[in-house]
C-alpha positions in Angstrom: -31.3 23.5 28.9 -34.2 23.0 31.4 -33.5 19.2 32.9 -37.2 18.8 32.9 -37.3 19.2 29.1 -34.3 16.9 28.9 -36.5 14.4 31.2 -39.5 14.5 29.1 -37.6 13.0 26.4 -38.3 9.8 27.9 -41.3 9.4 26.5 -40.2 9.9 22.9 -41.4 6.9 21.1 -38.0 5.6 20.5 -36.5 6.0 23.8 -39.8 4.8 25.9 -39.9 1.7 23.6 -36.7 0.6 23.8 -36.2 1.3 27.7 -39.5 -0.9 28.1 -38.5 -3.7 26.2 -34.7 -4.0 27.8 -36.6 -3.9 31.3 -39.1 -6.6 30.2 -36.4 -8.7 28.5 -34.5 -8.7 32.0 -37.6 -9.2 33.9 -38.7 -12.1 32.3 -35.2 -13.5 32.3 -35.2 -13.2 36.1 -38.4 -14.9 36.4 -37.4 -17.6 34.3 -34.1 -18.3 36.5 -36.2 -18.3 39.4 -38.7 -20.7 37.9 -36.0 -23.0 36.5 -34.1 -23.6 40.0 -37.7 -23.7 42.2 -39.4 -25.7 39.6 -37.8 -27.4 36.9 -34.0 -28.4 37.2 -33.7 -31.5 39.6 -32.2 -29.9 42.7 -30.3 -32.0 45.7 -32.2 -32.9 49.0 -32.1 -29.9 51.2 -32.9 -29.9 54.8 -35.3 -26.9 54.6 -36.5 -26.7 50.9 -39.5 -24.3 51.9 -37.1 -22.1 53.7 -34.8 -22.2 50.9 -37.5 -21.3 48.6 -38.9 -18.4 50.7 -35.1 -16.7 50.8 -35.0 -17.2 47.2 -38.5 -15.6 46.2 -37.7 -12.9 48.7 -34.5 -11.8 47.3 -36.4 -11.8 43.9 -38.7 -9.3 44.9 -35.9 -7.2 46.8 -33.2 -7.7 43.7 -35.7 -7.0 40.7 -37.0 -3.6 41.7 -33.5 -2.3 42.7 -32.0 -3.8 39.5 -34.5 -1.9 37.5 -34.1 1.3 39.4 -30.0 1.3 39.2 -30.2 0.0 35.7 -32.5 2.8 35.0 -30.5 5.3 36.6 -27.4 4.5 35.3 -28.5 4.8 32.1 -30.0 7.9 32.4 -27.1 9.3 33.5 -24.4 8.0 30.8 -27.5 8.6 27.7 -28.3 12.2 29.0 -26.6 13.8 25.7 -28.5 11.9 23.9 -31.7 13.0 25.5 -30.2 16.5 25.3 -29.9 16.2 21.6 -33.5 14.8 21.5 -35.0 17.9 23.2 -32.7 20.4 21.4 -33.8 18.8 18.0 -31.6 18.7 14.9 -28.6 16.9 14.3 -26.3 16.0 17.3 -23.1 17.4 18.1 -19.7 15.4 17.8 -19.5 14.3 21.4 -23.4 13.6 21.2 -23.1 11.3 18.6 -20.2 9.8 20.0 -22.4 8.8 23.4 -25.5 7.7 21.2 -23.1 5.2 19.0 -21.9 3.9 22.3 -25.0 2.9 23.8 -25.6 -0.6 23.4 -22.1 -1.3 24.6 -22.9 0.6 27.7 -26.1 -1.6 27.7 -23.9 -4.8 27.6 -21.6 -3.7 30.5 -24.7 -2.5 32.7 -26.9 -5.3 32.3 -23.8 -7.9 33.0 -23.0 -6.1 36.1 -26.5 -6.3 37.0 -26.8 -10.0 36.2 -23.5 -10.5 38.4 -24.7 -8.7 41.1 -27.9 -10.7 41.1 -26.3 -13.9 40.9 -24.2 -13.3 44.0 -27.2 -12.1 45.8 -28.7 -15.6 45.1 -25.5 -17.0 46.2 -25.3 -15.3 49.7 -29.1 -16.2 50.6 -28.7 -20.0 49.8 -25.5 -20.0 52.1 -27.8 -21.4 54.7 -28.7 -24.3 52.8 -25.2 -25.7 53.3 -25.3 -27.4 49.6 -22.5 -27.0 47.7 -24.5 -28.7 44.7 -27.2 -25.9 44.9 -24.9 -23.1 44.6 -23.3 -24.6 42.0 -26.6 -24.9 40.1 -27.7 -21.4 41.0 -24.3 -19.6 39.5 -24.9 -22.0 36.3 -28.4 -21.4 35.7 -28.1 -17.7 36.4 -25.1 -17.2 34.1 -27.0 -19.1 31.3 -30.3 -17.0 31.6 -28.4 -13.8 32.1 -25.9 -14.5 29.0 -29.3 -14.8 26.8 -30.9 -11.7 28.6 -27.8 -9.6 27.7 -27.4 -11.1 24.5 -31.0 -11.0 23.4 -31.4 -7.2 24.9 -28.5 -6.1 22.9 -29.5 -7.8 19.5 -32.9 -6.2 20.1 -31.8 -2.7 21.4 -29.4 -2.2 18.4 -32.2 -2.9 15.8 -34.6 -0.3 17.8 -31.8 2.3 18.1 -31.0 2.0 14.4 -32.9 5.5 13.5 -30.7 7.4 16.2 -27.7 5.4 15.2 -28.1 6.4 11.5 -28.3 10.3 12.4 -25.6 9.7 14.9 -23.3 8.3 12.3 -23.8 11.0 9.9 -22.2 13.2 11.9 -19.3 10.9 13.3 -18.5 7.9 11.5 -16.4 5.6 13.6 -12.8 4.9 12.4 -13.1 1.7 13.8 -15.8 -1.1 14.1 -18.1 -0.2 16.9 -20.5 -3.4 16.9 -20.0 -7.0 16.3 -19.5 -8.4 13.0 -21.8 -10.6 10.9 -20.2 -13.9 11.9 -20.1 -13.0 15.8 -23.9 -11.9 15.4 -24.6 -15.4 13.5 -23.0 -16.9 16.6 -24.8 -14.8 19.1 -28.0 -16.5 17.8 -26.6 -19.4 17.5 -25.9 -19.3 21.0 -29.5 -18.0 22.3 -31.3 -20.9 20.3 -28.8 -24.0 20.3 -26.2 -23.7 22.6 -27.8 -22.3 26.1 -30.6 -25.1 25.6 -28.1 -27.8 24.7 -25.8 -26.9 27.9 -28.9 -27.1 30.3 -29.7 -30.4 29.2 -25.7 -31.2 29.2 -25.7 -30.1 32.8 -29.0 -31.9 33.8 -27.7 -34.8 32.5 -24.3 -35.0 34.8 -26.1 -34.2 37.7 -28.3 -36.9 37.4 -25.2 -39.3 36.4 -23.2 -38.4 39.6 -26.5 -38.9 41.8 -26.5 -42.4 40.8 -30.3 -42.9 40.4 -30.0 -46.2 38.7 -28.4 -48.1 35.7 -31.3 -47.1 33.6 -31.7 -43.8 34.2 -27.8 -43.5 34.3 -27.8 -45.1 30.9 -30.7 -42.6 29.7 -28.7 -40.0 30.9 -25.6 -40.6 29.4 -27.3 -41.0 25.9 -29.0 -37.7 26.5 -25.6 -36.1 27.5 -23.5 -37.8 24.5 -26.2 -36.5 22.2 -26.5 -33.0 23.6 -22.7 -32.6 23.3 -22.9 -34.0 20.0 -25.6 -31.4 18.6 -23.5 -28.4 20.1 -20.5 -29.7 18.7 -21.8 -30.0 15.2 -24.1 -27.0 15.5 -21.0 -24.7 16.4 -19.2 -26.4 13.4 -21.9 -25.7 11.3 -22.8 -22.2 12.3 -19.3 -21.2 12.1 -18.7 -22.2 8.5 -21.9 -20.2 7.8 -20.8 -17.2 9.5 -17.3 -17.5 7.7 -19.3 -18.1 4.5 -20.7 -14.4 5.1 -18.1 -12.6 6.9 -15.3 -13.4 4.8 -16.6 -12.1 1.5 -18.0 -8.8 3.3 -14.6 -8.3 4.8 -13.0 -8.6 1.8 -15.5 -6.2 0.2 -14.8 -3.5 3.4 -11.0 -3.7 2.7 -11.2 -3.2 -0.8 -13.3 -0.1 0.1 -10.9 1.4 2.2 -8.3 1.1 -0.5 -10.5 2.8 -3.3 -10.9 5.2 -0.3 -7.3 5.5 -0.3 -6.8 6.1 -4.1 -6.4 2.5 -5.3 -9.0 2.3 -8.1 -7.3 -0.8 -9.2 -8.8 -3.0 -6.4 -11.0 -6.0 -7.1 -12.5 -8.8 -5.3 -12.8 -12.2 -6.0 -16.6 -13.5 -7.3 -17.1 -16.9 -6.0 -20.6 -17.0 -4.3 -23.9 -17.6 -6.6 -26.3 -15.6 -4.0 -26.7 -12.2 -2.7 -23.2 -12.0 -1.5 -21.6 -12.7 -5.2 -24.1 -9.9 -6.4 -22.7 -7.9 -3.9 -18.8 -8.6 -5.1 -19.9 -8.3 -8.8 -21.3 -4.8 -8.0 -18.4 -3.7 -6.2 -16.2 -4.4 -8.6 -18.5 -3.0 -11.6 -19.0 0.0 -9.4 -14.9 0.5 -9.0 -14.5 0.1 -12.8 -17.0 2.9 -13.2 -15.0 5.1 -10.7 -11.7 4.1 -12.4 -13.3 5.1 -15.8 -14.7 8.6 -14.5 -11.5 9.1 -12.8 -9.5 8.4 -16.0 -12.1 10.9 -18.2 -11.8 13.8 -15.3 -7.7 13.2 -15.3 -8.1 13.8 -19.6 -10.7 16.5 -19.3 -8.6 18.4 -16.5 -5.5 17.9 -18.3 -7.6 19.3 -21.8 -9.1 22.2 -20.0 -7.0 23.1 -17.0 -8.1 22.0 -13.2 -9.5 25.4 -12.8 -12.0 24.7 -15.5 -12.7 21.1 -14.6 -13.6 22.2 -11.1 -15.5 25.0 -12.3 -17.3 23.0 -14.6 -18.1 20.3 -12.0 -19.4 23.1 -9.5 -21.3 25.2 -12.1 -22.6 22.9 -14.8 -21.9 22.7 -18.3 -23.6 25.8 -19.2 -22.6 28.0 -22.3 -22.3 31.6 -22.2 -19.8 33.8 -20.6 -19.7 37.5 -18.5 -17.4 40.2 -18.4 -14.5 40.0 -16.0 -11.4 41.9 -14.9 -8.8 39.7 -15.6 -5.0 40.0 -16.4 -3.5 37.8 -19.5 -0.2 36.7 -20.3 0.7 35.9 -23.8 4.0 34.0 -24.5 5.3 33.2 -28.1 8.4 31.5 -29.0 10.9 32.3 -31.9 12.8 30.1 -34.3 9.8 27.4 -34.2 9.6 27.2 -37.9 13.5 26.9 -38.5 14.0 24.3 -35.8 10.9 22.1 -37.3 12.8 22.6 -40.4 16.3 21.5 -39.5 15.2 19.0 -36.8 13.3 15.5 -36.8 9.4 15.9 -35.8 10.7 13.9 -32.5 13.0 16.9 -31.1 10.5 19.5 -31.7 7.9 18.2 -30.2 10.4 17.2 -27.0 11.2 21.2 -27.2 8.0 22.1 -27.4 6.6 19.6 -24.8 9.5 21.1 -22.2 8.3 24.6 -23.1 4.6 24.2 -22.3 5.6 22.1 -19.3 7.9 25.2 -17.8 5.0 27.5 -18.6 2.3 25.4 -17.3 4.3 25.1 -14.2 4.8 28.8 -13.7 1.3 29.8 -14.2 -0.2 27.2 -11.5 2.4 28.1 -8.9 0.9 32.2 -9.3 -2.8 31.2 -9.1 -3.2 31.6 -13.1 -4.9 29.0 -15.8 -3.5 28.4 -19.3 -6.4 29.1 -21.1 -5.1 27.9 -24.7 -2.1 26.5 -26.2 -1.7 27.9 -30.1 1.1 26.3 -31.9 4.3 27.4 -30.2 2.4 30.2 -27.9 0.2 29.8 -24.7 -2.4 32.3 -23.3 -2.4 32.2 -19.6 -5.3 34.1 -17.7 -5.5 35.3 -14.1 -9.0 36.2 -12.3 -10.8 33.7 -14.1 -12.7 31.1 -14.0 -11.6 31.6 -10.6 -11.4 35.2 -8.6 -8.1 35.9 -7.5 -7.3 39.0 -5.8 -4.6 41.2 -6.9 -4.9 38.9 -10.3 -2.4 41.7 -12.2 0.5 41.5 -9.5 0.6 37.4 -9.9 0.7 37.9 -13.4 3.4 40.1 -13.4 5.3 38.1 -10.7 4.7 35.0 -13.1 5.9 36.8 -16.2 9.4 37.2 -14.4 9.8 33.9 -13.1 9.0 32.3 -16.4 11.7 34.7 -18.2 14.0 33.2 -15.5 13.0 30.0 -15.5 12.9 29.5 -19.5 16.4 31.4 -20.0 19.0 28.7 -20.6 16.0 25.9 -20.5 14.8 25.5 -24.0 16.4 26.1 -27.4 14.2 28.8 -28.8 13.7 32.6 -27.9 10.7 34.2 -26.6 8.5 36.9 -25.8 6.1 37.7 -23.0 3.3 40.2 -23.0 1.2 40.9 -20.2 -2.0 43.2 -20.3 -4.8 43.5 -17.9 -8.8 44.6 -18.3 -12.2 43.5 -18.8 -12.8 40.4 -21.2 -15.5 38.0 -22.1 -14.8 35.0 -20.0 -16.8 31.8 -20.6 -17.7 28.4 -22.2 -17.7 29.3 -26.1 -18.7 26.9 -28.9 -21.7 24.5 -30.0 -23.8 22.4 -27.6 -21.9 19.2 -28.1 -18.4 20.6 -28.0 -17.1 23.7 -26.5 -14.4 25.0 -24.5 -13.5 27.9 -21.9 -12.0 30.7 -23.3 -11.2 34.3 -22.7 -11.9 37.0 -25.4 -11.4 41.0 -25.3 -9.1 43.6 -25.3 -6.5 42.4 -22.6 -5.6 39.4 -24.8 -5.2 41.5 -28.0 -2.8 43.7 -26.1 -0.9 40.9 -24.6 -0.4 39.7 -27.8 1.0 42.7 -29.3 3.4 43.2 -26.4 4.8 39.8 -27.0 6.0 40.7 -30.4 7.3 43.7 -29.0 9.0 42.1 -26.1 10.9 40.1 -28.7 12.9 43.2 -29.6 14.0 43.9 -25.9 16.9 42.3 -24.1 14.3 41.6 -21.1 11.9 39.5 -23.3 9.1 40.9 -21.4 7.1 44.0 -21.5 3.7 45.1 -19.7 1.8 48.4 -19.9 2.8 51.2 -17.6 -1.1 51.2 -15.9 -0.6 47.6 -15.2 2.5 48.3 -13.2 0.7 51.1 -11.6 -2.2 48.7 -10.5 -0.1 46.3 -9.0 1.0 45.8 -5.5 4.0 47.9 -4.0 6.1 45.0 -3.4 5.4 43.8 -7.0 5.9 47.0 -8.9 9.1 47.8 -7.2 10.5 45.1 -9.8 9.6 46.8 -12.9 10.6 50.1 -14.8 8.9 52.4 -17.4 10.6 52.3 -20.8 9.7 54.1 -23.8 9.2 51.9 -26.9 8.4 53.8 -30.1 5.9 56.5 -29.0 4.5 54.3 -25.9 5.1 53.9 -22.7 5.5 50.4 -21.7 7.2 48.6 -18.6 9.8 45.7 -18.1 11.7 44.2 -15.3 13.8 46.5 -13.6 17.0 44.6 -13.7 17.0 44.0 -17.8 19.9 41.3 -18.3 19.7 39.9 -21.7 17.9 36.5 -21.7 20.7 34.0 -22.3 20.8 32.9 -25.9 23.5 30.3 -25.7 21.2 27.9 -26.5 19.2 29.2 -29.1 19.0 28.0 -32.5 20.5 30.4 -35.0 18.1 32.8 -37.0 15.9 35.2 -35.3 13.0 34.0 -37.2 9.8 34.6 -35.4 7.5 31.6 -35.6 
């Protein structure tokens, strides 16, 4: 990218306002430090006060432009990726977002370094005065003014950069906290408005007391000193309590939100505040309660209609109607369920059917299929709808073979499995208030018929010869063509009879 195009972004309204504001804050702070040392704060008696003043003004005139140039150059070096982002437009790249989110931290480090260098310069130019009291006064004053400048620049700069920060956080949300919390910010404001001025009064009072200006002056300075210290202590305790009263509930909500993000929808926070904070706490609890209710409904919805249908309904909306789809249908039907229901108590029948359907659902899901419907003691599985599945017939045939192996010896009833492929109508069928996803057409009818024929075969599984021909070679090799009456069908190549040791007596079909 052309460097001049990047540099022109310094005229961007947000960037230009930010740079000028930070420079102005530091310039005013530097002038304030000079005025405080030269005209406001009492300084010790010096042998050459005019020379000291001239040296300090001279250093000020040198340090300010030097610091401003260095400050701007270092910032430009580290903020260059952000200027490239503004020149390019759109959203930032990941590393550009990272640079943007760290802008205020770099600002604090650069400004603090500049103030340390400036303070060291003031100390060096005043060594000739041979006054320890003056050097201590310079260090304390520049440190206090510098702290105010850095803090105020951070607070104002962070607010001015919020539009860019919001875009950056939409691309790269930080995993850890990157800015001072609410409690720390309140303490910073207290430091700016109360602690620093009070500390200045304390230092002046101490200097006057040590000079022994007289009994009355000493008593007055002592009183000012004590009251200033009390004001700082009481103010700190009060502001710390206020900060905790705000930061604690916010931290509690933040921790609970992380729990919800991790899947804990039982997370709740205590509501103990009658202000906007209490409304935030109550609103969070209400939100999580609604999420838990929606999650429960979603879970029930998925179990009733299947995860695939639920996902498709969420993505596509609840629209009635259907379309012709190339699908493969697997129909499995139990034998002997009526006899079992007549001979066994209801809870035993329910347990058997539940075990059967769990095995069926697991097998179908493992082969990218969808259980479309349970019909008494039968189930219809679809491969290729509602989600497109490449080589659906191969998945259906493989599922039938593995389902046969799984069910054999696991349930107390016999079964028959039929598989057919072709075009079918798939979609939401029913009334506007109540409909279901279903598959209608020739493949369903053929699979049902083949299931009945399969109950008479040792393999208990039948499909059409055309279905095997359409399957992948690695799946087709597991099947063999057989004659059932006048029809050419196919069944698993190893036709080991199904283990009937656990079957109920009687071959009655359901």
